[in-house]
N, C-alpha and C positions, 0 to 999 in steps of 0.2 A: 555503417549501421545508421539506421533512422530512429531518433529519439522520440519520445513522448514530451509533452507538456501538460501540466496540470490546469483544467479547463471546470469551471463550476457548473453544474448540471443545468441551471438556469440561463447560463450564456455561452451554451452550445451553438445554438442557430446565430447568435450574434458575434462569437467568436473565429466561428470555423473557419472562414475565409482567410482569416490573417493568421490562423494556425498552418494552413494549407501554405499560404506564401512563405511563410518562415520555415518550411519543410520539415514541420512535426508531423506525430500525430498524437491525438488527443486521449489523455487519463481523464475521464469524467468523475468528478469529486461530488459525492451527496454530501455536502456540508450542511445545509439546511435541511435538515428531518424532516420538518413539518411539510416543507414545500416538494421534497420528493415523495412523500404520501398522497399530498394532494393530486399529483401528476397521473392523469389516465394512461393506461397502456397505449392507446392510440396516440395521445402526446410523444411520450416516449419512442414509440416504434418511429414516429414521423422523425423523431432525432437520428434514430438509428439509420433508416433512409438517407437522410442528408450527409451523414458520414459514409455511407457505404456507396453513393453517389461520386462521392469524391475520392474512393480509393484509399481510404483511411481505416488503418487498422486500430481497435480502440478495445481498452479495459476500464475498469472502474475502482474509484476508492469507494467503499461502501459508507453508510452513514456512521458517525462515531461520536459526535457530541452529545455528553450526557447518556450514553448507554453502556450497559454493562449485562450481559447476559447472563453472567455469572454471579451477581448481585445477592446479598445476604436480603436484600428486600425485594419480595415477590411480585410485586407490582413493578419495579422498574427492571426486572430480570424478563417478565411477560411483555414490557412494552418493546424491549432492544432485540427481542427475540423477533416480533411481529414486525419492527424496522428493519432488522435485517435480513429477514425472509423476503421483503418487499425489495430490497438493496439487490437481492441476487435476480428477482424479477426484472427489475429495472435493466442489469447488467445485459440479462439475455435481450431485452426487447433494443438495447441499443445496439447488439450486434457483438457483445464481449464475451468472452470466455473465461475471466478472472477476474475476481473481486478481492481487493485488499481491505482487511479489516484490522482494527484494533481490539485486543482483548480487554482494556481497562484494568490489566493486572496493576498492582500497586504494590510497592517495596515496603511498605508502613504499616502492613497487618501485622498483627499480633500472630505466633504462632497457629494458635486456635482459629483465628479468624482466616489466615492462609488455608489451612487445612479445610475448613469448610467451604471457602471459595474455589479452590480447585476441585473439590468435590462435583461442586455445582459446575464449574466449566466442563468437566469430564462427561457429566450427565447429560447437560443440557446442548453441546454442539453437535452431536451427531445428527440429531434433526434437522439444524440449520445444514449441514453439509449432505444429508440425503436430499432437501430441497433443491439444493444448487447442484447437485450431479444430475439430479431428474430436469433440469432446465440447462447441462451442459455447462455450468459454470464450477470451476476450481476456486476456493476461498483459499487467499494466502493471509496468513498471520503475520502482521508487520511488527517489528521491535519498537516501542516505546519506550518506556521508564525500566524496561530491564538492565540491570547494569552488568549482566554477565551474559554471555551465549547460551550457557548452560540454563537460563532461567527461562529464555524462549524455548529452547530446545525441549524442556519438561513440558511446556504448555501445548508444544505440537504433539509429542509423544504420547500424553495420556489421554488423548483422544481416541477411542477405539476407531479401528479401520484405516488408519494410516492416510487418511484422505486430504489432510491439512497441509498446504504448501507455505512458503516462506517469503515475504519481503521484506529487505534489508534497508534501513533507512539511514543514510548516511548521517545526515544531521543529529538524529536521536542517539547513534552511537557517539559522536562527537561530544553532545551535551549531557549525557546521562551515564556514559559509559567509560572507562580509561583502559578498556582491555583493545589492544590493536587490532584493526579491521582485519588483518589475516586469520585472528583467530575465529573472528565472527564468520568468516566466509567459509572457512575449514569445516566449521561445525555445521553448516547447511548444504554442503557440497551436494550438487544435485535436488535439493529442493528449494531452493532459492530461487522462485521463477520470475521476479520482480525486483526492481530497484528503484529506491526514491532518492534522488542526487539534489541535494542541498548543503550549506555549507554554514558556519556560525563561528562564534569565538570562544567554545567549549564552555560557555557557561549560561546562555540562553539560546532558546529554540528558535532561531531568528530568521532562518529561511533566506539565507543569502545565495547567490550564485556561488557555484563551485571554483574555488581560489580566491575568493575574498576572506575566507576564514582559516582555520587551522587544520581542519580535516586532512587526513593523509590519502588523498585522491592519487598521489603517485604510487603507493602501495595497492590501493584497490585496484588502479590499471593493470597492476602486475597479476593480482588474482583474476582478473578477467581475462588475462591472457592464455591463462591454462585452464580456463573454462571449457568443458565439451561445448556449450550452447550459451550464448549470451542474453540473459535475462530481460525481460522488457524493461525499460530504463526511462524513469521519468523526472524530470527537471522539476521540482516541487517551488518554482519562484515564478514571476510573472514572465510574459514572452520577451522582453527584451534581455532580462537577466538568464532567461534559458538559450537565448543565442549566444551571449557572452560565456556561461557556462560550457555549452557545446565545443565552443573555440577554444577553450582551455583543455577541455578533456581530449580534444581532436590533437592538441599540440603535443599532450603527454603522450597519447599513443603513437605519435609521429617521431617524437624525441627518443623512444626506448623499445624503435625497432631493431 
């Protein structure tokens, strides 16, 4: 199979040929929110043309730093909705059909605060999903600080319409959860359309190559063996570590045939 590697939106034109030479597809990452907002549709469409001309498949990681569409602060929520909507447009202009997002859920809310946040989440996400649907984009919610898969499932299920997919992030599972990856995988059978692959020591989300930390990648490989379809899978590390991580995973797949 062919994997993706994370590429910053600002670096697409500069890094695309090295991504091709290394045998990856790009997942374009909109880390700099204001830079993403400043780019015209013509500029992002030009990047999309470069991606298409090289025969590459792409999807995106939408903007996330400082954003919270369900925020209890209305100004933060409005700005977040605007940025995420523009992220959907950028995804389509790049030729992608999936945008990964963070919820900014926090396990540290009070019960009352969480009830209000969840109410905002379920009320505000449908407009974003409708925008995405009109552009041919599926939004996939990534696990971040959720300690249990049931929490992420709740965030997916309380959004009306059932249009929200899932992206499972191995590094976040390893750093913020103590639940085995099999439980996470089984909770989202058929809905996990993307994977973010990176490793750490279980204490800090350091984005190391798979195999350098303690995440149970052999167990993930067993999950993937039984999957009806292989999700889009991105190494969220730099290019040399992506090559290292691919070699490690290919070795696990070969050893367990």
